[in-house]
LUMKE-410669 format. One record per residue (C-alpha): residue in one letter; x, y, z; residue number from 0. Coordinates in Angstrom, 2 decimals, always signed. Example, Ala and Ser with C-alpha at 12.3 -4.5 7.8 and 13.67 -1.06 7.14 Angstrom:
<atoms>
ATOM code      xx      yy      zz pos
ATOM    A  +12.30   -4.50   +7.80   0
ATOM    S  +13.67   -1.06   +7.14   1
</atoms>
This chain:
<atoms>
ATOM code      xx      yy      zz pos
ATOM    M +125.64 +148.38 +117.13   0
ATOM    A +124.89 +146.79 +113.75   1
ATOM    K +121.59 +144.95 +113.50   2
ATOM    S +121.56 +141.20 +112.99   3
ATOM    D +120.31 +139.82 +109.68   4
ATOM    Y +116.57 +139.22 +109.95   5
ATOM    Y +116.84 +135.73 +108.45   6
ATOM    A +119.62 +134.82 +110.88   7
ATOM    T +117.56 +136.16 +113.78   8
ATOM    L +114.71 +133.78 +112.88   9
ATOM    G +117.12 +130.95 +111.96  10
ATOM    V +115.71 +130.41 +108.46  11
ATOM    D +117.09 +130.35 +104.93  12
ATOM    R +116.58 +133.43 +102.74  13
ATOM    R +114.41 +131.28 +100.44  14
ATOM    A +112.10 +130.20 +103.30  15
ATOM    D +108.39 +130.29 +102.50  16
ATOM    D +105.74 +132.00 +104.62  17
ATOM    A +104.89 +128.84 +106.56  18
ATOM    S +108.54 +128.30 +107.55  19
ATOM    L +108.86 +131.92 +108.66  20
ATOM    K +105.73 +131.67 +110.79  21
ATOM    S +106.79 +128.37 +112.37  22
ATOM    A +110.25 +129.69 +113.25  23
ATOM    Y +108.78 +132.87 +114.70  24
ATOM    R +106.28 +131.03 +116.92  25
ATOM    K +108.97 +128.80 +118.43  26
ATOM    L +111.29 +131.71 +119.21  27
ATOM    A +108.48 +133.95 +120.48  28
ATOM    M +107.35 +131.28 +122.92  29
ATOM    K +110.93 +130.64 +124.03  30
ATOM    F +111.81 +134.28 +124.74  31
ATOM    H +108.38 +135.62 +125.80  32
ATOM    P +108.65 +137.93 +128.87  33
ATOM    D +106.03 +135.91 +130.77  34
ATOM    K +108.33 +132.87 +130.58  35
ATOM    N +111.48 +134.87 +131.32  36
ATOM    P +110.61 +137.39 +134.05  37
ATOM    D +113.34 +139.93 +134.89  38
ATOM    D +115.55 +138.59 +132.05  39
ATOM    A +116.73 +141.59 +130.05  40
ATOM    A +118.55 +139.44 +127.48  41
ATOM    A +115.44 +137.37 +126.74  42
ATOM    E +113.33 +140.53 +126.47  43
ATOM    Q +115.78 +142.03 +123.95  44
ATOM    K +115.80 +138.79 +121.94  45
ATOM    F +111.99 +138.76 +121.96  46
ATOM    K +111.97 +142.29 +120.49  47
ATOM    E +114.49 +141.33 +117.78  48
ATOM    V +112.46 +138.25 +116.80  49
ATOM    N +109.28 +140.35 +116.53  50
ATOM    E +111.03 +143.02 +114.49  51
ATOM    A +112.47 +140.43 +112.09  52
ATOM    Y +109.16 +138.63 +111.58  53
ATOM    D +107.25 +141.89 +111.17  54
ATOM    A +109.54 +142.80 +108.29  55
ATOM    L +109.68 +139.42 +106.56  56
ATOM    K +106.02 +138.39 +106.83  57
ATOM    N +105.00 +141.29 +104.58  58
ATOM    P +105.81 +140.73 +100.86  59
ATOM    Q +106.59 +144.41 +100.18  60
ATOM    K +108.80 +144.80 +103.23  61
ATOM    R +110.57 +141.52 +102.52  62
ATOM    A +111.25 +142.51  +98.91  63
ATOM    A +112.68 +145.81 +100.08  64
ATOM    Y +114.80 +144.13 +102.75  65
ATOM    D +116.15 +141.53 +100.29  66
ATOM    Q +117.28 +144.36  +97.99  67
ATOM    F +118.43 +147.07 +100.39  68
ATOM    G +118.87 +145.35 +103.78  69
ATOM    H +118.18 +147.40 +106.92  70
ATOM    A +118.69 +150.60 +104.94  71
ATOM    A +115.28 +150.00 +103.37  72
ATOM    F +113.63 +151.04 +106.63  73
ATOM    E +115.86 +153.96 +107.59  74
ATOM    S +115.48 +157.66 +106.75  75
ATOM    G +112.32 +157.17 +104.76  76
ATOM    G +113.62 +154.25 +102.71  77
ATOM    F +116.68 +153.28 +100.59  78
ATOM    G +119.03 +154.53 +103.34  79
ATOM    G +118.56 +158.24 +102.49  80
ATOM    A +116.10 +160.83 +101.30  81
ATOM    Q +117.32 +161.14  +97.71  82
ATOM    G +116.19 +157.95  +96.10  83
ATOM    F +118.05 +155.38  +94.03  84
ATOM    G +120.69 +157.43  +92.35  85
ATOM    G +121.49 +160.03  +95.02  86
ATOM    G +119.57 +162.85  +93.23  87
ATOM    R +115.93 +163.71  +92.77  88
ATOM    H +114.14 +161.44  +90.35  89
ATOM    P +113.00 +163.37  +87.27  90
ATOM    G +109.66 +161.60  +87.01  91
ATOM    G +108.07 +162.57  +90.33  92
ATOM    D +104.73 +160.85  +89.78  93
ATOM    A +106.25 +157.68  +88.33  94
ATOM    F +108.72 +157.45  +91.19  95
ATOM    S +105.90 +157.97  +93.67  96
ATOM    D +104.11 +154.97  +92.13  97
ATOM    V +107.22 +152.79  +92.53  98
ATOM    F +107.69 +154.02  +96.08  99
ATOM    E +104.02 +153.33  +96.82 100
ATOM    D +104.10 +149.79  +95.41 101
ATOM    L +107.28 +148.83  +97.23 102
ATOM    F +106.79 +150.60 +100.59 103
ATOM    G +103.10 +151.46 +100.64 104
ATOM    D +102.13 +149.19 +103.52 105
ATOM    F +105.18 +150.06 +105.57 106
ATOM    M +104.82 +153.83 +105.12 107
ATOM    G +101.15 +154.03 +105.92 108
ATOM    G  +98.85 +152.46 +103.42 109
ATOM    G  +99.39 +151.77  +99.74 110
ATOM    R  +96.69 +151.10  +97.21 111
ATOM    G  +96.35 +147.53  +98.46 112
ATOM    R  +96.02 +148.56 +102.12 113
ATOM    Q  +93.08 +147.08 +104.01 114
ATOM    P  +90.82 +149.42 +106.04 115
ATOM    K  +91.85 +149.81 +109.65 116
ATOM    S  +89.69 +148.06 +112.21 117
ATOM    A  +88.07 +150.29 +114.83 118
ATOM    A  +88.39 +147.51 +117.42 119
ATOM    R  +91.25 +147.93 +119.89 120
ATOM    R  +92.47 +145.81 +122.79 121
ATOM    G  +91.49 +147.00 +126.25 122
ATOM    A  +94.05 +148.21 +128.76 123
ATOM    D  +95.62 +145.96 +131.38 124
ATOM    L  +94.72 +146.56 +135.02 125
ATOM    R  +96.79 +146.27 +138.20 126
ATOM    F  +95.42 +145.18 +141.58 127
ATOM    N  +97.59 +145.32 +144.72 128
ATOM    L  +96.77 +142.58 +147.24 129
ATOM    A  +98.32 +142.45 +150.72 130
ATOM    I  +98.17 +139.09 +152.51 131
ATOM    S  +99.50 +137.79 +155.84 132
ATOM    L +102.54 +135.53 +156.16 133
ATOM    E +100.22 +132.73 +157.32 134
ATOM    E  +98.14 +133.12 +154.14 135
ATOM    A +101.30 +133.03 +152.05 136
ATOM    F +102.27 +129.81 +153.88 137
ATOM    H  +98.98 +127.99 +153.37 138
ATOM    G  +97.76 +129.59 +150.13 139
ATOM    K  +94.16 +130.73 +149.77 140
ATOM    S  +91.31 +131.62 +147.44 141
ATOM    Q  +90.65 +135.36 +147.44 142
ATOM    N  +87.52 +137.14 +146.21 143
ATOM    L  +88.23 +140.51 +144.59 144
ATOM    D  +85.88 +143.36 +143.72 145
ATOM    V  +87.34 +145.11 +140.69 146
ATOM    S  +85.94 +148.19 +138.99 147
ATOM    A  +86.59 +148.05 +135.24 148
ATOM    T  +84.96 +148.67 +131.89 149
ATOM    V  +83.05 +145.77 +130.34 150
ATOM    K  +81.44 +145.25 +126.96 151
ATOM    C  +78.20 +147.19 +126.63 152
ATOM    G  +75.30 +144.73 +126.58 153
ATOM    E  +73.04 +147.15 +124.71 154
ATOM    C  +75.18 +147.38 +121.56 155
ATOM    N  +77.33 +144.29 +122.13 156
ATOM    G  +80.44 +146.46 +122.08 157
ATOM    S  +79.88 +148.05 +118.65 158
ATOM    G  +79.10 +151.51 +120.02 159
ATOM    A  +76.16 +151.94 +117.61 160
ATOM    G  +72.56 +152.40 +118.71 161
ATOM    K  +69.84 +149.85 +118.05 162
ATOM    G  +69.02 +149.44 +114.38 163
ATOM    S  +72.29 +151.04 +113.22 164
ATOM    S  +75.89 +150.02 +112.72 165
ATOM    P  +79.26 +151.79 +112.40 166
ATOM    Q  +79.99 +153.09 +108.91 167
ATOM    T  +83.35 +153.29 +107.14 168
ATOM    C  +84.80 +156.77 +107.36 169
ATOM    P  +84.30 +158.46 +103.96 170
ATOM    D  +87.43 +160.60 +104.27 171
ATOM    C  +90.08 +158.00 +105.11 172
ATOM    K  +88.18 +155.01 +103.64 173
ATOM    G  +88.58 +153.12 +106.92 174
ATOM    A  +92.37 +153.50 +107.15 175
ATOM    G  +92.17 +155.87 +110.12 176
ATOM    R  +94.94 +158.02 +108.61 177
ATOM    M  +95.17 +160.69 +105.92 178
ATOM    R  +98.12 +160.84 +103.56 179
ATOM    M  +99.44 +163.81 +101.58 180
ATOM    Q +102.04 +163.71  +98.81 181
ATOM    Q +104.58 +166.55  +98.99 182
ATOM    G +107.00 +165.96  +96.15 183
ATOM    F +109.08 +162.93  +97.06 184
ATOM    F +107.79 +162.74 +100.63 185
ATOM    V +104.58 +161.23 +101.93 186
ATOM    V +103.15 +162.92 +105.04 187
ATOM    E +100.67 +161.00 +107.16 188
ATOM    R  +98.42 +162.09 +110.04 189
ATOM    T  +95.44 +160.77 +111.99 190
ATOM    C  +92.14 +161.23 +110.21 191
ATOM    P  +90.36 +164.19 +111.90 192
ATOM    T  +86.92 +162.96 +110.91 193
ATOM    C  +87.00 +159.57 +112.67 194
ATOM    Q  +89.92 +160.32 +115.05 195
ATOM    G  +91.81 +157.31 +113.74 196
ATOM    A  +89.03 +154.77 +114.32 197
ATOM    G  +88.34 +154.22 +110.62 198
ATOM    Q  +84.63 +154.21 +111.33 199
ATOM    I  +81.93 +156.75 +112.11 200
ATOM    I  +78.95 +156.14 +114.38 201
ATOM    S  +76.09 +158.42 +113.40 202
ATOM    D  +73.70 +157.06 +116.05 203
ATOM    P  +75.73 +156.27 +119.22 204
ATOM    C  +74.51 +153.77 +121.76 205
ATOM    R  +73.12 +155.73 +124.71 206
ATOM    P  +74.26 +153.54 +127.66 207
ATOM    C  +77.92 +153.59 +126.52 208
ATOM    S  +77.86 +156.90 +124.57 209
ATOM    G  +79.26 +155.13 +121.52 210
ATOM    S  +82.38 +153.71 +123.21 211
ATOM    G  +81.07 +150.13 +123.30 212
ATOM    R  +82.05 +149.91 +127.00 213
ATOM    V  +80.44 +150.67 +130.35 214
ATOM    Q  +81.92 +150.92 +133.84 215
ATOM    K  +81.00 +148.08 +136.16 216
ATOM    K  +82.18 +146.47 +139.39 217
ATOM    K  +82.77 +142.75 +139.03 218
ATOM    S  +83.66 +140.05 +141.53 219
ATOM    L  +86.52 +137.70 +140.72 220
ATOM    S  +88.05 +134.75 +142.54 221
ATOM    V  +91.81 +134.24 +142.42 222
ATOM    K  +93.79 +131.34 +143.84 223
ATOM    I  +96.88 +132.39 +145.81 224
ATOM    P  +99.33 +129.45 +145.73 225
ATOM    A +101.25 +128.43 +148.85 226
ATOM    G +104.74 +129.92 +148.99 227
ATOM    V +104.06 +133.20 +147.16 228
ATOM    E +106.67 +135.86 +147.82 229
ATOM    E +106.69 +139.65 +147.96 230
ATOM    G +106.14 +140.99 +144.44 231
ATOM    T +104.68 +137.78 +143.00 232
ATOM    R +102.52 +138.65 +139.97 233
ATOM    I  +99.38 +136.68 +139.12 234
ATOM    R  +97.78 +137.20 +135.71 235
ATOM    L  +94.06 +136.82 +135.04 236
ATOM    S  +93.71 +136.74 +131.27 237
ATOM    G  +90.89 +138.79 +129.79 238
ATOM    E  +89.83 +140.34 +133.11 239
ATOM    G  +91.20 +143.83 +132.40 240
ATOM    E  +89.49 +146.70 +130.60 241
ATOM    A  +87.07 +145.71 +127.84 242
ATOM    G  +88.27 +146.27 +124.29 243
ATOM    V  +87.11 +149.26 +122.29 244
ATOM    R  +84.26 +148.49 +119.88 245
ATOM    G  +84.43 +144.74 +120.22 246
ATOM    G  +88.22 +144.44 +120.63 247
ATOM    P  +89.71 +141.83 +123.02 248
ATOM    S  +89.84 +142.62 +126.72 249
ATOM    G  +93.08 +143.39 +128.52 250
ATOM    D  +94.46 +141.36 +131.42 251
ATOM    L  +94.33 +141.86 +135.17 252
ATOM    Y  +97.64 +141.62 +137.02 253
ATOM    I  +97.54 +140.99 +140.77 254
ATOM    F +100.69 +142.02 +142.65 255
ATOM    I +101.18 +140.30 +146.00 256
ATOM    S +102.69 +142.00 +149.04 257
ATOM    I +103.30 +140.26 +152.40 258
ATOM    K +102.34 +142.06 +155.61 259
ATOM    P +104.97 +142.30 +158.39 260
ATOM    H +104.69 +139.57 +161.04 261
ATOM    A +104.91 +140.06 +164.81 262
ATOM    L +107.22 +137.05 +165.37 263
ATOM    F +108.80 +135.98 +162.11 264
ATOM    K +110.88 +137.42 +159.30 265
ATOM    R +111.16 +135.75 +155.93 266
ATOM    K +113.95 +135.43 +153.41 267
ATOM    G +112.98 +133.22 +150.49 268
ATOM    S +111.83 +129.90 +151.92 269
ATOM    T +113.64 +130.44 +155.25 270
ATOM    I +111.84 +131.79 +158.32 271
ATOM    Y +113.81 +133.63 +161.03 272
ATOM    C +112.75 +134.09 +164.64 273
ATOM    Q +114.73 +135.82 +167.39 274
ATOM    V +114.02 +134.46 +170.89 275
ATOM    P +115.15 +136.17 +174.13 276
ATOM    I +116.22 +133.70 +176.85 277
ATOM    P +117.14 +134.25 +180.51 278
ATOM    V +120.84 +134.44 +181.28 279
ATOM    T +120.43 +131.53 +183.70 280
ATOM    E +119.31 +129.20 +180.90 281
ATOM    A +122.18 +130.36 +178.73 282
ATOM    I +124.56 +129.54 +181.58 283
ATOM    L +123.10 +126.30 +182.87 284
ATOM    S +121.22 +124.99 +179.75 285
ATOM    G +117.49 +124.78 +179.27 286
ATOM    S +114.81 +124.64 +176.56 287
ATOM    F +111.91 +126.62 +175.17 288
ATOM    E +109.01 +126.19 +172.73 289
ATOM    V +108.30 +128.24 +169.60 290
ATOM    P +105.27 +128.16 +167.29 291
ATOM    T +105.65 +127.42 +163.57 292
ATOM    L +103.67 +128.78 +160.62 293
ATOM    G +102.28 +125.29 +160.10 294
ATOM    G +100.42 +125.62 +163.42 295
ATOM    K +102.61 +123.25 +165.46 296
ATOM    I +104.99 +123.74 +168.40 297
ATOM    A +108.73 +123.10 +168.11 298
ATOM    R +111.01 +122.59 +171.14 299
ATOM    V +114.53 +124.01 +171.10 300
ATOM    K +117.18 +122.77 +173.56 301
ATOM    I +119.76 +125.28 +174.81 302
ATOM    P +123.17 +123.85 +175.76 303
ATOM    A +125.09 +125.32 +178.68 304
ATOM    G +127.26 +128.29 +177.77 305
ATOM    T +125.08 +129.48 +174.87 306
ATOM    Q +126.03 +132.95 +173.60 307
ATOM    T +123.85 +135.69 +172.11 308
ATOM    G +123.46 +135.26 +168.34 309
ATOM    R +123.73 +131.47 +168.31 310
ATOM    Q +121.39 +129.97 +165.74 311
ATOM    F +119.44 +126.71 +165.76 312
ATOM    R +118.05 +125.28 +162.53 313
ATOM    L +114.65 +123.55 +162.46 314
ATOM    R +114.54 +121.69 +159.16 315
ATOM    G +111.30 +121.67 +157.20 316
ATOM    K +109.67 +124.28 +159.45 317
ATOM    G +110.00 +127.22 +157.04 318
ATOM    M +108.00 +128.32 +154.00 319
ATOM    P +106.90 +126.03 +151.17 320
ATOM    V +108.72 +126.68 +147.90 321
ATOM    L +106.37 +128.05 +145.23 322
ATOM    N +105.24 +125.39 +142.73 323
ATOM    S +107.33 +122.75 +144.50 324
ATOM    S +106.97 +120.05 +147.15 325
ATOM    R +110.03 +121.37 +149.01 326
ATOM    V +109.78 +123.27 +152.30 327
ATOM    G +112.41 +125.62 +153.71 328
ATOM    D +113.88 +125.73 +157.23 329
ATOM    M +113.29 +127.84 +160.30 330
ATOM    I +116.25 +129.58 +161.97 331
ATOM    I +115.99 +130.35 +165.69 332
ATOM    E +118.45 +132.95 +166.94 333
ATOM    V +118.80 +133.37 +170.71 334
ATOM    K +119.37 +136.67 +172.45 335
ATOM    I +120.62 +136.58 +176.05 336
ATOM    E +118.53 +138.85 +178.24 337
ATOM    T +120.32 +140.87 +180.92 338
ATOM    P +118.53 +140.63 +184.32 339
ATOM    V +116.68 +143.75 +185.49 340
ATOM    N +114.90 +144.80 +188.70 341
ATOM    L +117.19 +142.70 +190.92 342
ATOM    S +116.88 +142.67 +194.72 343
ATOM    K +119.76 +143.67 +196.98 344
ATOM    K +120.46 +140.05 +197.78 345
ATOM    Q +120.55 +139.09 +194.08 346
ATOM    K +122.90 +141.97 +193.33 347
ATOM    A +125.15 +140.93 +196.21 348
ATOM    N +125.29 +137.36 +194.91 349
ATOM    I +126.18 +138.55 +191.41 350
ATOM    K +128.86 +140.87 +192.81 351
ATOM    E +130.33 +137.97 +194.73 352
ATOM    F +130.23 +135.86 +191.60 353
ATOM    A +131.94 +138.62 +189.62 354
ATOM    T +134.85 +138.85 +192.09 355
ATOM    E +135.89 +135.31 +191.30 356
ATOM    D +138.35 +134.63 +188.49 357
ATOM    G +136.44 +135.89 +185.47 358
ATOM    K +138.87 +134.29 +183.03 359
ATOM    K +137.33 +130.92 +183.79 360
ATOM    W +133.71 +131.81 +183.03 361
ATOM    S +134.20 +134.71 +180.59 362
ATOM    P +136.99 +133.63 +178.21 363
ATOM    E +135.90 +135.75 +175.23 364
ATOM    S +135.80 +138.93 +177.31 365
ATOM    S +139.23 +138.15 +178.78 366
ATOM    K +140.70 +137.60 +175.29 367
ATOM    F +139.23 +140.84 +173.97 368
ATOM    F +140.59 +143.03 +176.77 369
ATOM    S +143.97 +141.34 +176.50 370
ATOM    K +144.05 +142.44 +172.86 371
ATOM    V +142.99 +145.96 +173.90 372
ATOM    K +145.86 +146.13 +176.41 373
ATOM    A +148.36 +144.95 +173.78 374
ATOM    F +147.09 +147.55 +171.31 375
ATOM    W +147.35 +150.32 +173.87 376
ATOM    D +150.89 +149.26 +174.89 377
ATOM    D +152.00 +149.43 +171.25 378
ATOM    L +150.68 +152.98 +170.95 379
ATOM    T +152.43 +154.19 +174.11 380
ATOM    D +155.84 +152.63 +173.33 381
</atoms>
């Protein structure tokens, strides 16, 4: 599939200045950010396209290359192929390398104007699985968590260097973190072996953190669980993940909620389901029963005469609260007729006498079903 024009992706004119590009990017990035569009594949793809377009156009060298060559500027090493402008090798290797460096230096790994790479890196995100009861999901709660994670070293303040010293720029890569070698037309790049890509060297490492700028520590956090949370709800605590490397920003902590099974209720969205067994006598003659609700109250359900197994009764407003809303779902009561057991001889005799009467009057559904069975069987035997 052909890529969209970067300017069209950001919705700006090709003559747009840097401020207009940045403004357009911020609006689109906020609109399509994954945190605002969970489980939306289309929004996630759009977010990636917006980032790719802005990454290319915010850099003067990349933008100049894109304006001249389009997407081909960033494919197969530049200019849409490996043979340069005219399709053959350029006779002036060094001169061409200078042009290539000026135009694509930043994109390909560090031209003469490249700034030294920072050794600071963002810390990793953490995941914490939290199981709560259905009652806790109904009411919401504040939960204290003990999380083991790396934090900034207090001895060196995250720099990784011992007292009285500081990280020094790597003399081999000049702080870029990468080494580049020219092989004819091609430029080969690899991680600097001296500083391992950090761009800095610590000659006197901090002892408590061994030069990493981070130490392992257990910390206590408090998180508010809102009423109405569902299975798989994700809560983000910004900056509570792993500490950044050498003073970099901390990652985030993501809390994933799971709901424990309940002895009485089942949940589907904001609706609560409860199956209640009732005696056959109540189903025949009518009756009533009481059921508890998650809100802590008692609800009475009336059973009309002739109630069948599977009949449902809706209790409005007795279900789960809807997350981030004032609405409350319903509770569905489904009755199940219980067949009598452990009957006495007299009770069995009474039921047998009852059964000898015309069953079509008190068991119409059964009579209809077996009439259909008889008709089906007659058709097969004809």
